[in-house]
C-alpha positions as CSV (number, residue, x, y, z in Angstrom):
1,M,27.3,2.7,-25.5
2,I,24.1,3.8,-24.0
3,N,22.1,0.8,-23.1
4,L,17.9,1.4,-22.2
5,Y,15.6,-1.3,-21.5
6,N,12.7,-1.4,-24.3
7,T,9.4,-2.4,-23.2
8,L,8.4,-4.0,-26.3
9,T,11.3,-6.5,-26.1
10,R,11.5,-6.8,-22.9
11,K,15.5,-6.5,-22.4
12,K,17.9,-3.9,-22.3
13,E,19.1,-2.8,-26.0
14,E,22.0,-0.9,-27.5
15,F,20.6,2.4,-28.5
16,K,20.7,2.8,-32.2
17,P,19.5,6.1,-33.3
18,I,17.6,6.2,-36.5
19,K,20.2,9.2,-37.4
20,A,23.8,9.4,-36.6
21,G,24.4,11.9,-33.7
22,E,20.2,12.6,-33.3
23,A,17.8,11.3,-31.2
24,G,14.1,11.9,-31.3
25,M,12.0,11.7,-28.1
26,Y,8.6,12.1,-27.4
27,T,7.0,11.6,-23.7
28,C,3.6,12.1,-22.9
29,G,2.7,15.3,-20.9
30,P,0.1,16.0,-18.1
31,T,-3.4,16.2,-18.6
32,V,-3.9,20.4,-18.0
33,Y,-7.1,20.1,-15.6
34,W,-5.3,19.7,-12.6
35,F,-1.8,20.3,-10.6
36,A,0.5,17.5,-11.3
37,H,1.6,15.9,-8.1
38,I,4.9,14.7,-7.2
39,G,4.2,10.7,-8.6
40,N,3.4,12.8,-11.6
41,L,6.6,14.5,-11.4
42,R,8.4,11.5,-11.1
43,G,7.7,10.2,-14.1
44,F,8.8,13.6,-15.8
45,M,12.0,13.3,-14.6
46,F,12.9,9.7,-15.3
47,E,12.1,11.8,-18.7
48,E,14.1,14.5,-18.7
49,L,17.0,12.3,-17.2
50,L,16.9,10.3,-20.3
51,K,17.2,13.6,-22.6
52,R,20.3,14.7,-20.0
53,V,21.8,11.5,-20.8
54,L,21.6,11.7,-24.3
55,K,23.0,15.5,-24.7
56,Y,26.0,14.3,-22.1
57,N,26.9,11.8,-24.9
58,R,26.6,14.5,-27.3
59,Y,23.5,13.3,-29.2
60,R,21.3,16.2,-30.4
61,V,18.0,15.8,-28.7
62,K,14.7,16.7,-30.0
63,H,12.4,16.2,-26.9
64,V,8.7,16.8,-27.7
65,M,6.0,16.8,-25.1
66,N,2.3,17.0,-25.4
67,L,-0.4,19.1,-23.2
68,T,-3.4,17.1,-23.0
69,D,-6.2,19.6,-22.8
70,V,-9.2,17.6,-24.7
71,G,-10.4,13.9,-25.0
72,H,-8.5,12.6,-21.8
73,L,-12.0,11.3,-20.1
74,T,-12.4,10.1,-16.5
75,S,-12.0,6.3,-16.9
76,D,-8.5,6.5,-19.2
77,E,-11.0,5.0,-21.8
78,D,-14.1,5.3,-23.4
79,T,-16.7,6.1,-21.1
80,G,-16.5,9.1,-18.4
81,E,-16.6,12.7,-18.5
82,D,-13.7,15.1,-20.4
83,K,-11.3,16.2,-17.5
84,L,-11.0,19.3,-18.9
85,E,-15.1,19.9,-19.4
86,K,-15.3,18.6,-15.3
87,G,-12.5,21.0,-14.3
88,A,-13.9,24.2,-16.1
89,R,-17.5,23.7,-14.3
90,R,-15.8,23.0,-10.7
91,E,-13.9,26.2,-11.2
92,N,-16.6,27.9,-13.3
93,K,-14.1,29.1,-15.8
94,T,-13.8,28.0,-19.7
95,V,-12.2,25.0,-20.7
96,W,-9.3,26.9,-22.3
97,E,-8.4,29.1,-19.3
98,V,-8.3,26.0,-16.7
99,A,-5.8,24.7,-19.4
100,E,-3.8,27.7,-19.7
101,F,-3.7,27.9,-15.5
102,Y,-2.5,24.5,-15.1
103,T,-0.3,24.5,-18.2
104,Q,1.9,27.5,-16.1
105,A,1.4,25.7,-12.8
106,F,3.1,23.0,-14.3
107,K,6.0,24.8,-15.9
108,K,6.4,26.7,-12.8
109,D,6.6,23.2,-10.8
110,L,9.1,22.1,-14.1
111,G,11.3,25.1,-12.8
112,L,11.2,24.9,-9.2
113,L,12.4,21.2,-10.2
114,N,15.4,22.0,-12.5
115,F,14.0,20.3,-15.2
116,Q,14.6,21.0,-19.0
117,E,11.7,21.9,-20.7
118,P,11.0,20.2,-24.1
119,D,12.2,21.9,-27.3
120,V,8.7,21.5,-28.6
121,W,5.4,21.8,-26.5
122,I,2.3,21.0,-28.7
123,K,-1.5,20.8,-27.4
124,A,-3.7,18.2,-28.4
125,T,-6.4,21.1,-29.6
126,D,-3.7,22.4,-32.3
127,T,-3.9,18.8,-34.1
128,I,-7.6,18.4,-34.6
129,K,-7.5,18.8,-38.3
130,E,-4.8,16.0,-38.6
131,Q,-6.0,13.8,-36.3
132,I,-9.6,13.8,-38.4
133,E,-7.1,12.9,-41.6
134,L,-5.4,10.0,-39.4
135,I,-9.3,8.9,-38.5
136,K,-9.7,8.8,-42.5
137,I,-7.0,6.9,-43.4
138,L,-7.8,4.5,-41.0
139,E,-11.5,4.7,-42.0
140,Q,-10.2,3.6,-45.7
141,K,-8.2,0.9,-45.0
142,G,-11.3,-0.6,-42.7
143,F,-10.4,-0.6,-38.7
144,T,-13.2,1.6,-38.2
145,Y,-16.6,1.2,-37.5
146,I,-19.3,3.7,-35.7
147,I,-21.8,3.0,-33.1
148,A,-24.1,5.3,-31.0
149,D,-21.2,7.3,-29.3
150,G,-18.6,7.3,-31.7
151,V,-16.0,6.1,-34.2
152,Y,-14.0,3.4,-32.7
153,F,-10.9,1.3,-33.8
154,D,-11.4,-2.8,-34.4
155,T,-8.4,-4.4,-32.7
156,S,-9.8,-7.6,-34.3
157,K,-8.1,-6.6,-37.3
158,L,-5.0,-5.9,-36.5
159,P,-2.8,-9.4,-36.0
160,T,-0.1,-7.6,-34.0
161,Y,-2.6,-6.0,-31.6
162,G,-1.6,-6.4,-28.0
163,K,2.5,-6.5,-28.8
164,L,3.3,-4.3,-26.4
165,W,1.6,-5.8,-23.3
166,P,4.2,-8.4,-20.7
167,N,2.6,-11.4,-22.0
168,K,1.6,-11.4,-25.6
169,K,-1.4,-14.8,-24.8
170,M,-3.2,-12.2,-22.4
171,D,-6.4,-13.0,-22.9
172,Q,-7.7,-10.0,-24.4
173,N,-11.5,-10.4,-23.2
174,A,-10.3,-11.1,-19.8
175,K,-8.5,-7.8,-19.4
176,A,-9.1,-5.4,-16.6
177,R,-11.1,-3.1,-18.7
178,V,-14.1,-0.1,-18.3
179,E,-17.9,-1.2,-18.7
180,M,-18.5,-1.8,-22.5
181,A,-20.0,1.5,-24.8
182,E,-23.1,-0.3,-26.4
183,G,-22.6,-1.5,-29.7
184,K,-19.0,-1.9,-28.9
185,K,-17.6,-5.2,-30.9
186,S,-14.3,-6.1,-28.3
187,P,-13.6,-4.7,-25.1
188,T,-9.9,-3.8,-26.6
189,D,-11.5,-1.6,-29.1
190,F,-11.1,2.3,-28.5
191,A,-12.7,5.6,-29.4
192,L,-11.0,7.3,-32.5
193,W,-13.6,10.3,-32.7
194,K,-16.3,10.6,-29.9
195,F,-19.6,12.3,-30.5
196,S,-20.7,14.8,-28.4
197,P,-23.1,14.1,-25.8
198,K,-26.6,14.8,-26.5
199,E,-27.9,14.9,-23.0
200,G,-26.3,17.0,-20.3
201,P,-24.4,20.3,-20.3
202,K,-23.0,21.3,-23.6
203,R,-19.3,20.7,-24.3
204,Q,-17.2,23.7,-24.7
205,M,-14.7,22.2,-26.8
206,E,-16.1,19.9,-30.0
207,W,-15.8,20.3,-33.9
208,D,-17.1,19.2,-37.0
209,S,-15.9,16.2,-38.7
210,P,-16.9,14.0,-41.6
211,W,-18.5,11.5,-38.7
212,G,-20.3,14.2,-36.9
213,V,-19.9,17.4,-34.0
214,G,-17.4,15.9,-31.3
215,F,-13.9,15.6,-30.0
216,P,-11.1,13.1,-30.6
217,G,-10.1,10.3,-28.5
218,W,-7.1,10.2,-26.3
219,H,-5.2,8.3,-27.9
220,T,-5.0,9.3,-31.2
221,E,-4.4,12.8,-30.1
222,C,-0.5,11.5,-29.2
223,V,-0.2,9.5,-32.1
224,V,-0.6,12.4,-34.3
225,M,1.6,15.0,-32.3
226,S,4.4,12.7,-32.0
227,I,4.9,11.9,-35.7
228,E,3.9,15.5,-36.9
229,N,7.2,16.7,-35.2
230,L,9.2,13.4,-35.0
231,G,8.7,11.2,-38.2
232,I,7.7,7.7,-38.3
233,P,9.5,5.7,-37.3
234,F,11.2,7.7,-34.4
235,D,13.3,7.1,-31.8
236,I,12.2,6.8,-28.1
237,H,8.6,7.4,-27.0
238,C,8.4,7.4,-22.7
239,G,5.6,7.2,-20.6
240,G,4.6,5.5,-16.9
241,I,4.1,2.1,-17.2
242,D,-0.1,2.8,-16.6
243,H,0.0,3.7,-20.1
244,I,1.7,0.2,-21.5
245,L,-1.7,-1.9,-21.5
246,I,-4.1,0.6,-22.9
247,H,-2.8,4.0,-24.0
248,H,0.6,2.8,-25.8
249,T,-0.2,0.0,-27.4
250,N,-3.4,1.9,-29.0
251,E,-0.8,4.5,-30.3
252,I,1.1,1.4,-32.0
253,A,-2.5,-0.1,-33.4
254,Q,-3.3,3.3,-35.0
255,A,0.4,4.1,-36.4
256,E,0.6,0.7,-37.4
257,A,-2.9,0.4,-39.3
258,A,-1.9,3.7,-40.9
259,Y,1.3,3.7,-42.0
260,G,2.4,0.2,-41.9
261,Q,5.2,0.7,-39.9
262,D,6.5,1.0,-36.2
263,M,5.7,4.0,-35.0
264,C,9.2,4.1,-32.9
265,N,11.9,2.0,-31.7
266,Y,12.4,1.9,-28.0
267,W,9.4,2.4,-25.5
268,M,10.4,3.4,-22.0
269,H,8.3,3.4,-19.3
270,G,8.5,4.7,-15.5
271,E,7.5,3.2,-12.1
272,F,4.8,4.7,-9.6
273,L,6.1,7.1,-6.6
274,M,3.7,5.1,-4.0
275,L,2.8,6.0,-0.4
276,K,2.9,3.7,3.0
277,D,1.6,0.6,2.4
278,D,2.1,0.5,-1.3
279,A,-0.8,3.1,-1.9
280,K,-0.9,4.8,-5.2
281,M,-0.6,8.5,-5.4
282,A,-3.6,9.4,-6.9
283,K,-6.0,12.7,-7.5
284,S,-8.9,10.7,-7.9
285,A,-8.3,9.4,-4.5
286,G,-7.3,12.6,-3.1
287,T,-3.8,11.2,-2.1
288,V,-1.7,13.6,-3.5
289,V,1.5,15.9,-2.7
290,L,2.5,18.9,-4.9
291,V,5.3,20.6,-5.2
292,E,3.9,23.5,-3.3
293,D,3.3,21.3,0.1
294,L,7.0,20.7,-0.6
295,I,7.6,24.0,0.0
296,K,5.4,24.6,2.8
297,K,7.0,21.9,4.9
298,G,10.2,23.6,4.5
299,F,12.6,21.6,2.0
300,D,13.8,23.1,-1.2
301,P,12.3,21.2,-4.5
302,L,15.6,20.0,-5.4
303,A,16.0,17.9,-2.1
304,Y,12.6,15.9,-4.1
305,R,14.8,15.4,-6.6
306,Y,17.8,14.3,-5.0
307,L,15.8,12.0,-3.4
308,L,14.3,10.5,-6.8
309,L,18.3,10.0,-7.8
310,T,18.5,7.5,-5.2
311,V,16.0,5.0,-6.5
312,H,16.2,3.7,-10.6
313,Y,13.5,5.1,-12.4
314,R,12.3,1.3,-13.3
315,K,11.1,0.2,-9.4
316,K,8.4,1.4,-7.2
317,M,9.1,4.0,-4.9
318,E,7.9,4.9,-1.7
319,F,7.5,8.3,-0.4
320,S,7.7,9.8,2.9
321,W,8.4,13.3,4.6
322,E,11.5,11.4,6.6
323,A,13.0,10.0,3.4
324,L,12.2,13.5,2.2
325,G,14.5,14.6,5.0
326,S,16.9,12.4,4.2
327,A,17.6,13.8,1.3
328,Q,17.1,17.0,2.1
329,T,20.6,16.5,4.5
330,G,22.2,14.6,1.9
331,L,21.7,17.7,-0.8
332,N,23.0,19.9,1.9
333,N,25.5,18.0,2.4
334,L,26.8,17.9,-1.1
335,Y,26.5,21.7,-1.3
336,E,29.1,21.7,1.7
337,K,31.2,19.4,0.1
338,F,31.0,20.8,-3.0
339,L,31.8,24.6,-2.0
340,E,34.7,23.2,0.5
341,F,36.3,22.0,-3.0
342,K,35.5,25.2,-4.8
343,E,36.9,27.5,-2.3
344,K,40.5,24.8,-2.4
345,K,40.7,24.2,-6.0
346,R,43.6,25.5,-8.1
347,I,43.2,27.1,-11.7
348,G,45.1,24.4,-14.8
349,V,45.4,21.1,-12.2
350,P,45.1,18.6,-14.9
351,F,43.2,15.5,-13.9
352,G,44.9,12.5,-12.7
353,K,44.4,8.7,-13.7
354,K,41.9,8.0,-10.9
355,A,39.8,11.3,-11.5
356,E,39.6,9.8,-14.8
357,E,38.5,6.6,-14.2
358,Y,35.7,8.0,-12.0
359,K,34.3,9.9,-14.9
360,E,34.6,6.9,-17.2
361,K,32.6,4.8,-13.6
362,F,29.6,7.3,-14.0
363,L,29.6,7.5,-17.5
364,E,28.8,4.1,-17.5
365,A,26.8,4.1,-14.5
366,I,24.1,6.9,-16.8
367,N,24.9,4.8,-19.7
368,D,23.7,1.6,-18.3
369,D,19.7,2.1,-18.2
370,L,20.2,5.5,-16.1
371,N,21.8,4.2,-13.2
372,M,21.5,7.2,-11.2
373,P,21.7,5.4,-7.5
374,Q,25.0,4.3,-8.7
375,A,26.1,7.6,-10.5
376,L,25.2,9.5,-7.4
377,A,27.4,6.6,-5.2
378,I,30.3,7.3,-7.9
379,A,29.7,11.4,-6.6
380,W,29.8,10.5,-3.2
381,N,33.1,8.2,-3.7
382,V,34.7,11.7,-5.5
383,A,33.6,13.5,-2.7
384,K,35.3,11.1,-0.3
385,D,38.4,10.2,-1.9
386,E,41.4,11.4,-0.2
387,E,43.6,10.6,-3.0
388,L,41.9,13.4,-5.4
389,A,42.8,16.7,-5.0
390,S,40.1,19.4,-4.4
391,S,40.4,20.7,-7.9
392,E,39.7,17.2,-9.4
393,K,36.5,16.7,-7.4
394,Y,35.5,20.1,-7.7
395,Y,35.5,19.4,-11.7
396,L,34.3,16.2,-11.6
397,L,30.8,16.7,-9.4
398,L,30.5,20.0,-12.0
399,D,30.2,17.5,-14.4
400,F,28.4,14.8,-13.0
401,D,25.7,17.8,-12.2
402,K,24.9,17.7,-16.0
403,I,23.3,14.7,-15.2
404,F,22.0,15.2,-12.0
405,G,20.9,18.5,-12.4
406,L,21.1,20.3,-8.5
407,N,22.3,23.4,-9.4
408,L,25.8,22.7,-7.3
409,D,27.0,25.9,-9.4
410,K,24.5,28.2,-7.7
411,A,25.3,25.9,-3.9
412,Q,25.7,28.8,-1.4
413,R,26.9,28.1,2.3
414,K,23.6,28.9,4.4
415,I,24.5,31.7,7.3
416,Q,23.4,30.0,10.3
417,E,21.8,32.7,12.7
418,E,23.2,32.5,15.9
419,I,20.4,31.6,18.4
420,P,19.9,33.0,22.2
421,E,20.5,30.8,24.7
422,E,16.7,31.7,25.9
423,V,15.2,30.4,22.8
424,K,17.2,27.1,22.8
425,K,15.9,26.2,26.1
426,L,12.5,27.4,24.8
427,L,12.6,25.2,22.0
428,E,14.0,22.3,24.0
429,Y,10.5,22.7,26.3
430,R,8.3,23.3,23.1
431,Q,10.0,19.9,21.7
432,A,9.0,17.9,24.9
433,A,5.3,19.5,24.9
434,R,5.4,18.0,21.0
435,Q,6.2,14.6,22.5
436,A,4.0,14.4,24.9
437,K,1.4,15.7,22.3
438,D,1.0,18.4,24.9
439,W,-0.2,20.9,21.8
440,T,-1.7,23.8,24.1
441,R,1.7,24.1,26.2
442,S,3.3,23.8,22.4
443,D,1.0,26.5,21.4
444,E,2.0,28.3,24.2
445,V,5.7,28.2,24.0
446,R,5.8,29.1,20.6
447,K,4.1,32.5,21.3
448,Q,6.7,33.3,24.0
449,I,9.5,32.5,21.4
450,Q,7.6,34.9,18.7
451,A,7.7,37.7,21.3
452,L,11.5,37.1,21.6
453,G,11.6,37.9,17.7
454,W,11.9,34.4,16.6
455,E,10.0,32.2,14.1
456,V,9.1,28.3,14.6
457,E,8.4,25.9,11.7
458,D,7.8,22.4,12.4
459,T,9.6,20.1,9.7
460,A,10.3,16.2,9.1
461,E,14.1,17.5,9.9
462,G,12.4,18.9,13.3
463,Q,12.0,22.2,14.5
464,K,13.2,25.4,12.4
465,T,13.8,28.9,13.6
466,K,14.7,31.9,12.0
467,K,14.6,35.6,13.1
468,L,11.2,37.7,12.4
């Protein structure tokens, strides 16, 4: 039995799929105008772990993820500039080139973090016709009105609007919203179709519609892309907590208004990755860390994956290089233990009662709303349990890694090259210089080390050396 926290009901519920043995899940993907930072990737990690848990429980999973390549404005709502159009001007490229470049960059990062890719990738620009058809249905049913800058959804016409909000009684007009477009009836009304601006740079992405030349609203895109691939209702819709109040609320509104039924049965949301002093990691603020930055500092990207396993997806998480250094050590130690058990294992050794109990505890943990910290603790208990045979430990950890995704089966023991005594002494001198903030002396010693054929790299774990 899998229990998942449903944002819609604000409680854990037993997962009951629409079709026995199958699970359909839609996850809001990246807006492909820039690189995804590690905070974004934390959200995608929780969704990927959900898929792994469903598959571990023998569900046939259909995972759909969108690529937002039009319509996502800089305000996340109905004002500002299209992020793709802005990115194209920044890089002096077409929007199509920008979208393709950052789509491939995103997929590369997923590979480095050993993410299982979605079964279906779908671009917002591939469903323009279907989005126009949805807006026509909403118009026919009396849920739309037109103002100078576009076609809007009238939220006052839908009594259930805002049911995803944590507090159903919250004053809609008092909600924190961006400035209202002229003619907009309510702060909660949202754009279904935006007209191309008459002033300023001409848009590269625009289409004809019954209402005028323009482009679809961000919230309309996900309704179409999810239902086109999974039907209505479908099982699970995931995203970040920042999507609850606006984006996902507006998806629900359109689906219910157009089709008269729930869009999906379970809504799941992941918490933010924060920086020191509770600062949000955000592209707009320039406070971002990329996967490439992890690698440049000497970390295995899977150390970040390991770090994410240590905090529940519904809890805020603070990122620091020191914490990542500890995660790297933990991952390295797990690899060493696993290789030790692999070398000592014997073929054909059956699981004993205790090993079976560990497997049951692990299943209980992951099925309890993806309790990865508990699951990881169980894995370490297995590694340290002297009553288990090496074969049992090996096969248990290999099985658990179907969830963790740490590539234990590809682990290799690191060969440490013997560092000459002369280099070791210079490393000590350099460390003392760095602690004294004598950067000139530190650089001088680095050059002396290089002259002896060794390279020094400063990482969160300290000085690392390797032969040139």
